[in-house]
N, C-alpha and C positions, 0 to 999 in steps of 0.2 A: 830607569829603563822605561817606564811606563809612558805612553803617548796619550794617555786620557785627558779628556778635556775639564777635568776637575780642577778648580783654581785652590790655591793654597788656603787651607783650613776649611774647603768645602768638602762634604762626604763625596766619595767615589760611587758611582752607580754600582749596581750589582753586577752588571755585564763587564764594567772596567776591571772590579775586583776579580772576577774570574779570569779574565784575559791577563791581566796584571800576574796573577799566580802561575798561569800556564807559561808566560814568558819566562818567570824566574825558574820554574822548573826545567824547561827547554834550555836556557843557558847554562845551568849548575847541575843538571843531571842526565840532560841528552833527551832526544825524542823518544827513544824506546823505554825509557824509564819514566816517562809522563804519563801517568794514569789519572783517570777522572776522578777517582776518589780522594787522590793527594790534591789535585786542583781545588775540589771543593773544600778540603780541609783548610789548605792555604788561603783561600779566599774567605773562609769563614761562613761559608753556607752549606746546605745539604746537598747530596748527590741529586736529588729529585729537582733541586732548583736549577742546577747545571742542566740536567736532561730537558727541562722545560724550554730551555733556549738553544741548546745544540743535542743532538742525537749520539755523539761519540766524541772520543778525543780529537779525532782528525777534522771534525767540523770546527770544535774550539780552536784548533790551531789554523784553520782556514779563516776564522773570523779574525783570529790575531794577527795573521798575515795582511788581510785587508786593511785593519786599523793602521798597523804600523808602516805598511808601504804608504797608505795615503798621507800620513802624519808626515812622511820626509818632504811632501810637498809644501807644508806649512811653512811660511816665512820666505819662501822661495817662488816668486811668481814667474810663471814662463810666459806670461803675456806682456812681451816686450816687442818693440818695433824692428830692432835690428838682429840680423842672422847671429854676428859674433857674441851678444850679450845673450841670446838665447841659447847658443850652444854653451856658453860659458855655466849658465845656470843648468842646463841639461847634465853637464859633467859633475856640477855640485851636488845634484840629486842622486847621480849615479854613485858618486863617493859616499854619500850617506847612507844609500843602500848596502853598498858594498861592505861598509863598516858597521852596519848595525848590529848589535849583538845577537839578536833574536834570528835575524836572517842569517848571519854567519854561522850561528849554531846549526841552523837547517840546512845550509849548504854544506857543511863539513860533518854532518852526523852520519852514521851508519845507514841511517834510514831517508838518505837525501832523495829518494823517489817520492817522498811526501811534498817535498817542496817542488819537485819537478811536476807533480801532478798538478799542482796550483798555480804554477807559473807558466809551464810549458804547454800543458795538455788541454787546457781550457781558458778562455777569456773571461776572467772574474771581475769582480766590481774593482778591484784595485788596478788591475791592467786597464779597465775601461775610465777609471778616474785619471791615469796618467795618461791615456790616449787623448782624452778630452783636453787636458792642460797643454799637452803638446801640439794638438789641433790648434787650439787658440793661438799658441805662439808663432806657429806655421802661418796661419792667416794672416798674422801682424805683420811677419817678415814679407810675406808676399804683397800685402798692401804698401809697403815702404819700398820694396822692390830688391831687398838683400836676399830673398828666396826664391828659389825657380820656381817656375808654374808647375802645376800638377795638382791633383785632388789632395786636399791638406789631410783628409783622414788616411789616405794611402801613404803620403809621406810621413804622417805621425806614426803610422803602424811600423814603418820601416825604421825610423829614428828608435823607436821602442826596442826592436829586434836588436839593433846594433848595439845600443847602450846595456840591454838586459843580456846579452851573451858576453859583452866585455866584462860585466859584473860577475856573472857565473864562472867566467873562466880565470879571472883574476889571480887567483892562487896558483893556477897551474904555471903561469908565464912571470910570477912575481920576480924570480931571479933574474928574469931577461928585461924586464920592464919595471924599472925602479918608479916610485911613485910620480915624481916629475913627468918622467916619460910617459907612465900610463895615461896621465891626465892630457899631456900634449897630444899624443896619438889619438886618443878618443877624440878629442876636440876637432883634430885635422881629418879623422874620418868622418864626423858628422858636417863639420863645413865643407868638405868635398863634396859630400852628397846634396847637402842643401842649397850650394851656391849657384846662382844663374848661370 
C-alpha cells in the first residue's frame, strides 16, 4: 500500500512509517477511527514524534494524500508530444487514483468532507504537482499541433477538473458506465476538449 521511496531492504523514513501507518488505519478502520495515538503506535514512534511533524490527524492525512496522489504519476510520464497519447496517460492516472485504496477509503468514508477539503476547497501540493505534469504535456501537444491553442495552465486546470470530477463521481454512475465505457468516455471528453 505504501508509496514510499524506500528501496527493498532499506529502512523507511520516520515520515513514511507514520504515513504508512495512517494509510493502513484509514483503509482498515476508516477515517473517523483513525487516531493520532494509534498512528504513532503502528508506526513505532511516540506521539510527540508525530506532533513534531504534523499538528493533528487531518494534517497527517493531508500529507498522506499528497504523497499518494503524486506517487500515481510515477512511471507515467505526461510529457508526450501527441494529444491521444497524453489523454490515454491522463485516463491511466485517473484510473490509478480512482482505484487507490487510501483515496477510495476517503472518498467512501462517512467523513468524505475531509477529502473534499483537500481536493475541492484548496489547491494543494498534490494538485499543483498534477497541474504541472498536465501543463507540460499540453505544451508538448501544442508544439506538435495536436492540442488546441490556449494558455497551457488554464487548459491543464480544466483537464484536472474534468478528470477529478470523473474520479470522484465514478461510484455514483458505475452501473451506467462499466469500466470500458468509463475509460472511453473520459478519453472522449478530454480529446474533445483539447482537440484543435
